[in-house]
MIKOLMAR-448632 format. One record per residue (C-alpha): x, z, y. Coordinates in steps of 0.25 Angstrom, whole numbers, plus 5000, padded with zeros to 4 digits. Each point is the difference from the previous one (the first is absolute). Layout:
BEGIN
XZY/...
***
This chain:
BEGIN
497648834789/500450004986/499650114990/501550044999/500850005012/501450055004/500650015014/500850075010/499750065014/500249915012/501550005005/499550065013/499950144993/501650005001/500150005016/498750095001/500750114992/501249995009/499250065011/500250144994/501549985001/499949965014/499250135002/501150094994/501149945009/499150025012/499850154997/501550014997/500349945014/499050095007/500550134994/501449975003/499949935013/500650135007/501350004992/500149855002/499950015015/501050115001/501049934991/499949875009/500250095012/501250074994/500749904990/501049905003/499649855001/500849974987/499350124993/498649955005/500249864995/500450054986/498850105000/499149895004/500549904990/499950104989/498650045004/499549865000/500749974987/499350124993/498749955006/500249864995/500450054986/498850094999/499149885004/500749904990/499950104988/498550035003/499749855001/500749974987/499350124993/498649955005/500449864996/500350044986/498850094999/499249875004/500749914991/499850094988/498650055002/498949924994/498450015000/499349954988/498549994997/499649984986/499150064989/499150075010/501250085006/501049995011/501550024997/501050045010/501449984994/501350045007/501349964993/501150065008/501150104995/498850074993/498849934994/498650045005/498749954996/498650055005/498749944993/498750025007/498749964993/499049925008/498950104997/500850115007/500149935013/499050055010/500349925013/500749875003/500349995015/500849925009/500850045013/500949945010/501050075009/500649945012/501249954993/499249934989/499149945010/501249935006/500549964986/498749954996/499950094988/499050114995/500150124992/499050024988/499850144996/499550044987/499450154999/499950064987/498850084995/500850124995/500350135007/501250044991/500749865002/499549945013/501250055008/501049934990/499249874996/499449955013/500549865002/500449925012/500349864999/500549915012/499649854999/499749895010/498650025006/499349894992/500650044987/499750155003/498549975002/500049914987/500750114992/499050115006/498849914995/500749984987/500150154997/498650035005/499549894990/500750074989/499550135004/498649955000/500149934987/500650134994/498850075004/499149904993/499449955013/499849865005/501049955011/499449965013/501049915009/499149985012/500450135007/501450004995/500349865005/499850045015/498549965002/499750155004/499050035010/500450135007/499050115002/500750075011/501149955009/500550105010/500349955014/501150045010/499250115006/499650064987/501450014995/500550055014/499050115000/500450034986/501450025004/499750095012/499150094991/501150014989/501050075009/500650114993/500150135009/501450034996/500549865004/499350015013/500750135003/501349944996/499849885010/499750105011/501250094997/500949874998/499649965014/500350135006/501350014992/500549865003/499850035015/500850134999/501149944992/500149885010/500250105011/501050084992/500849874996/500149965015/500550145003/501149994989/500449865005/500150055014/501050114996/500849904992/499750074986/499949924987/498549964998/500249954985/499350134995/498949985011/499849864996/499950034985/498950115004/499349905009/500049904989/499450104990/498950035010/499749865002/499949974985/499150124998/499149965012/499849854995/499850064986/498850075005/499549885008/500149924988/499250114993/498949985011/500049855000/500049984985/498550024999/499949875008/501149924994/499850044986/498549964999/500149885010/499149884995/499250094991/499049924990/499250054989/499049944990/499450044987/499749904989/499350064987/501050104994/501249985010/500350045014/500949905008/500850065012/501049945009/500750065013/501350025006/500949955012/501550024997/499650024985/498849924995/499350054987/499049944991/499350094991/499149964988/499450134995/499150014987/498850105003/500250064987/501550045004/499550085012/500150154996/499650065014/499649985014/500750065012/499350015013/500950055012/499850055014/501350025008/499950115011/499549905011/499149934990/499450134997/499750035014/499449865002/499250004987/500749884993/500449984986/500949914992/500149984985/501149974990/500049984985/500750084989/500449944987/501250014991/501349925004/499749975014/500750105009/501250034991/500949925010/500450105010/499749905011/498649974995/498750075002/498749994992/499249875002/499450005014/498449984998/499649995015/500450055014/499450115008/498649995003/498850095003/499350084988/498849904999/500949885000/500950074990/498950034990/499549855002/501449954996/500150094988/498649954995/500549865002/501450014994/499950124990/498650034997/500550084989/500350115010/498849985009/499250124996/501350095000/500349975014/498650045005/500150144994/500450115009/501250094994/499850155003/501150085007/500750114992/499350124997/500250125009/500750074989/501249925003/500450095011/500150114989/500949914992/500949975012/500250155002/501250004990/500849885006/499750065014/500650144995/501249934995/500249925013/499850135009/501050074991/501149895000/499849975015/500150155003/501350024992/500649875006/499650055014/500650144998/501349944995/500149905012/499750115010/501150094993/501149905001/499649935013/499350115009/500349925012/499049894995/498950104997/499049955009/500349854996/499950044985/498650085002/499549885008/500449904990/499450084988/498750025008/499949865004/500349954986/499050104994/498949965009/500349854996/499950034985/498750085002/499449885008/500449914988/499350094990/498749995009/500149855001/500249994985/498850094997/499249915010/500549874994/500150014984/499050004990/499549944987/498749964993/499749984985/499249875000/499349934988/501149904997/501150045011/500750125004/500250005015/501250075006/500250025015/501450045005/500850015013/500250085013/499849925012/499949874992/499049994989/500049934987/498949984990/500349974985/498949944991/500550014986/499249964988/500050104989/500449894989/501349985008/500450145000/501250034990/499950155001/499750125009/500750135003/499350115006/500750125007/499650145005/500850125006/499450144998/499350005013/499349864997/499550064986/499450115008/499349905010/499749914988/500649885006/501149914994/500849875004/500749904992/500749874998/499549874994/500949904993/499749855002/500549864995/500649975013/501249985008/501050115002/499550045013/498550014995/500350044986/499650155003/498850045009/499850145004/498650064999/499750105011/499450134997/498649994993/499050104993/500650054987/498749964992/500249855004/501349994992/499349994987/499149895006/501249915003/500650014986/498649964994/499949885009/501549964996/499750014985/498749935002/500749875004/500549994985/
***
């Protein structure tokens, strides 16, 4: 590539963006299907034909206008690379120009969704190394697959030269030896262990609801009544059911074909079935390590890991970089030692549970809960005395559940102030470990209610250079005297 280049996205971005318009039309159809069926049943043939013609015409006009709008955006948007910066310029009714310095780019990654696989295109994603501007300046560029790889290598070369390092092309040109390639069994087991408890309950409830709704629909049909409303409700149950099924299955399809390798100061990670991603992550841009246990994985003693850094994860559909699938603790420590030896000692440390004084600090929120619940229960019984037993039973069941959550939280969460890393543990049934280097902490906020001061415990929040989902991490209750120690270690980084 030349030192100064200027180009547009591939034309396939236009039909790809039209997918949102089709989604809106589908939602409008589903939400109005009852009225449409009723009108077809009651209206005259002439009115029906006219309504159908108007509806089809309106949909056609919406699609044409959306297509023209996206076409103009594509034609008037240019990407330029020059003077160690990337410029995205849009010259529509209003002119917009974003300039991103090469030095501010944290990652250069590629991904392909199903549509792009069919078109033979690929998306290049540039993540910026700035918490204040990452949501606005992250860049997605769609090119033919070969051109996308060439562009990625070119930006990586500029990044390396900007840092004053020597560019090594051996790894980047595809001659990479993978250190770990997960097979079908590994990813299938990972999918099973990743099941969300709420999604599982929704699936079970959806099966029961669907069976009951089918019976009710058949009964309605037998009496000759309109089934439009029942059909809509059944559709919504099916959508909810398959949404939960998707949530259960995504742990398998998202990480299918997982591969990882480390070469010098970079991690190379690839995975995906319907959406293929290719991450190249400089080790110096990694701000924290996250080790997770879903509720089933916690029971079976297995762990998975993800990487947290700025830029990655700002996209709503994107998670942190996946480091490796679920495995036993010994294997997890071995893989950390292989791919991220910087965190090796931190992972071996054993965080401590919250001090017993946390129960004193929790007395204040417990008092508020009892007070508000008591008032709500009294009002409910006063206005609905016929449901007194149901109200009392519901309040009792909910209160037992809330207390059980409190017990599970006490048994799960904790922290540890290590030499180089602060370790945080959060969760209830699932469990998540955060290993955060003091040098990557932006600032810390500590809090105490009056009972916590009496018990000499405190909790807080740590702010990181990370995606919006991981930018703030909660610190569980710990001894008051340790707050100053954390501050000292944060200041020591300078």
